[in-house]
N, C-alpha and C positions, 0 to 999 in steps of 0.2 A: 274437478279443479286441478288435480295432479296431471291429468292428460293435457290440459290446456297449457300449463307451465312447461311440461315436457316438449310439447309441440313448439312453443315459443323459443325455448332453448335450442331445439334442433334447427329451427329456422335461422336463428342468429348465428349458430355455428356454420351452417351452410352458406350464409351470406358472407361470413369472414373468409371461408375457404375460397369461395368463388371470386371475391374481390382481391384476395391475395394472388390468386392465379392470374387474374387479368392484369394486375399491376406488375408482376415480376416475370411474365412470359417474354421470351425473346421474340422480336418480330420475325415473320416468316422470311427465310432466306438470309437472315443475318446470323452468321455463325457465332456461337457463344465463346469461342476461343481461336487462337491462332494456329493450333495444332492441325486443323484440317487443311489449312493452306500449306503447311509444311509437308503433310502427307501427299497432297495432290501434286506438289512440285517435285518431291524426291522419291516417290514410290517406285518408279520404273528403275531409277539408278540403284536404289538400295535393295530391292527385291527381285529384280530382273523379270518383272511381270508387267504385261501390257494392261492387265485388268487391275485397276486400283482397288475395286472391292475385294477381289480375291487376295490381293496382297495385304490388305487390312485384316481380313478374316484369318489368313493362315500364317502370315509373318509377324505383323505387329501385335495381333491379339491371339496368337496361337495357343497359348496355355489357357486362356479364357475359353476358347472354342472347344479345346479338349475337355475342360471341366464341364461345359454345357453338354457335350456329347455323352460324357460319363453319367451325368445326372439323368439325362433322357433314357439312356440304356438301362440304368438301375430302376427307373420308374416303370418302364415297359416290362422288364423282367419280373418285378414285383407283382404287377397286375396280372401277368400271365400265370404266375405261380398261384395267386389267389383264385383265378378262374379255374385253373386245373384242379385245385383242391375241391372247389364247389362241384365241379363236374364229377369227380370221383365219388363224392358223397351221394350225389343223385343216382349214379349208376349202381352203387352198392345197396341202396334202399329198395 
């Protein structure tokens, strides 16, 4: 009986999430803000870059990109350190 109630609750939650997503999603190609129009019109003047994507990544969102690169570098370094420790333990055995 508990499994049936749990399944019903799960299905109701999934139905609410899916219906909420369908009601509040923006139509494809319809921008959610005016900021993208501003960037497209002014990116070349403000950043001196012909590539709008590069100007957004490196100029408008430079600190965000730097943070993402730092997190990625830290994660890769951590994994490499863990694998190196496991390899040393296997060699010493």
